[in-house]
C-alpha positions in Angstrom: 0.0 0.0 0.1 1.4 3.2 -1.0 1.6 6.0 1.9 -0.1 8.9 1.4 1.5 11.8 0.6 2.2 10.3 -3.2 1.1 12.3 -5.4 0.3 9.6 -8.5 1.6 10.9 -12.2 -0.4 13.5 -14.3 -1.2 10.9 -16.9 -2.8 8.5 -14.4 -5.9 10.8 -13.4 -8.0 11.4 -16.3 -9.4 14.4 -16.9 -11.9 15.9 -15.4 -14.5 15.9 -17.6 -14.2 12.9 -19.6 -15.8 10.8 -16.3 -19.5 13.1 -17.2 -18.8 12.9 -21.2 -22.0 10.7 -22.0 -22.1 9.6 -25.7 -26.0 10.7 -26.6 -26.2 8.7 -30.1 -26.0 6.2 -27.2 -28.4 7.2 -24.3 -31.5 5.2 -24.6 -34.0 8.6 -23.4 -33.0 10.8 -26.0 -35.2 13.3 -25.2 -32.9 13.8 -21.8 -29.3 15.0 -20.6 -26.8 13.3 -17.6 -26.2 16.5 -16.3 -29.3 18.8 -15.4 -31.9 15.9 -15.4 -34.2 17.5 -17.9 -35.6 16.2 -21.6 -35.5 19.0 -23.5 -39.5 19.5 -24.4 -38.9 21.2 -20.6 -36.6 23.8 -22.0 -38.0 26.9 -21.3 -39.9 25.4 -18.5 -39.4 26.9 -15.6 -39.9 31.1 -17.0 -43.1 30.4 -18.0 -43.7 29.1 -14.7 -42.0 32.7 -13.8 -43.9 34.5 -16.3 -47.2 33.0 -14.6 -46.5 32.4 -10.8 -44.8 36.4 -10.4 -47.9 38.5 -11.0 -49.9 36.8 -9.1 -47.3 37.0 -6.3 -47.2 40.6 -6.1 -50.7 40.8 -6.4 -51.2 38.9 -2.9 -48.3 40.8 -1.3 -50.7 44.6 -2.9 -53.7 42.7 -1.3 -52.1 42.6 1.7 -51.0 46.3 2.2 -54.9 47.3 1.4 -56.4 45.2 3.8 -54.3 46.1 6.9 -54.5 50.0 5.8 -58.0 49.0 5.9 -58.0 47.3 9.1 -55.5 51.1 10.0 -58.2 53.1 8.6 -60.8 51.6 10.3 -59.0 51.7 13.4 -58.6 56.1 13.1 -61.9 56.4 11.8 -63.1 54.9 15.5 -60.5 57.3 17.7 -61.8 60.1 15.4 -64.9 59.4 16.3 -64.4 58.5 20.3 -62.3 61.8 20.1 -64.8 64.1 18.5 -68.2 62.3 20.7 -66.0 62.8 24.0 -65.3 66.8 22.7 -68.9 67.0 22.0 -70.5 65.4 25.3 -68.3 67.1 28.6 -70.5 69.6 30.8 -70.2 72.6 28.3 -69.1 71.0 25.1 -71.1 71.7 21.8 -71.0 70.2 18.3 -68.8 72.5 17.0 -66.1 71.8 19.6 -67.0 67.7 18.7 -66.6 69.1 15.0 -63.1 70.3 15.5 -62.1 67.9 17.5 -62.6 65.5 14.4 -61.2 68.3 12.7 -57.8 68.4 14.7 -57.3 64.2 15.3 -58.2 63.6 11.4 -54.7 66.0 10.5 -53.0 64.0 13.2 -54.0 60.6 12.8 -55.6 60.4 8.8 -53.9 62.8 7.0 -53.5 60.7 3.1 -55.1 57.7 4.7 -58.8 57.9 4.6 -60.1 60.0 2.0 -62.6 62.1 1.4 -63.7 62.1 4.7 -67.5 63.3 6.8 -67.0 64.1 10.4 -70.8 64.4 11.7 -72.1 65.4 15.6 -75.0 66.2 17.0 -76.4 66.5 20.8 -79.6 67.0 22.6 -79.8 67.2 26.9 -78.6 63.6 27.3 -76.5 62.2 24.7 -73.5 62.6 22.3 -72.9 61.2 19.2 -70.4 61.6 16.4 -70.6 59.6 12.9 -67.3 59.2 10.5 -66.5 57.7 7.1 -64.1 58.1 4.9 -63.3 56.0 1.9 -60.0 54.5 2.5 -56.6 55.2 0.2 -56.7 53.4 -2.6 -53.8 51.0 -3.6 -55.4 48.8 -6.0 -56.5 51.5 -8.8 -60.8 52.1 -8.9 -61.0 49.9 -5.2 -62.6 51.6 -3.2 -62.8 50.7 -0.1 -65.6 52.8 2.6 -65.3 52.4 6.6 -67.4 53.4 8.9 -67.4 54.6 12.5 -70.0 55.7 15.1 -70.1 56.7 18.7 -72.6 57.3 21.0 -71.8 58.6 24.7 -74.2 60.2 27.4 -73.8 64.2 27.8 -72.1 65.1 31.1 -73.9 67.6 33.8 -73.4 69.0 36.9 -76.5 66.7 38.7 -77.1 68.0 42.6 -78.0 65.1 45.0 -81.8 65.9 44.6 -81.5 65.8 41.1 -80.5 62.3 40.6 -82.3 59.8 39.7 
């Protein structure tokens, strides 16, 4: 047995590509190549799959983004309605103070997210209510989702012990 540190002479080692060469004339299945294992008829199949899969993947990503914007817009609309109702229901509050608070919160939170927001604040002797309706900014063209939030609460009023029901 030869020692491990001896190297065989160069002419004893076959060239690297000689081991992988296959004569296609003697191949049993003429449609396959040994190196890649694919048929000649499958050439370009990966490109066709990519042409179909890539747009579907991009559409899925855009749908996820649109859904996330919709959920965020619903939360913003709820926050605007809550703040407007809270300003309107305070003792000494009014419909105008509710509208002003809604405009302030829309500027802070909903700028660019809520399209064409409409805020309606009402108040009577016992109940204050705020309605917010808007559309969500569209990522997908011509697909406008709407959001709506309604909040109502009792009007604060100072009552003496004899006025309490």
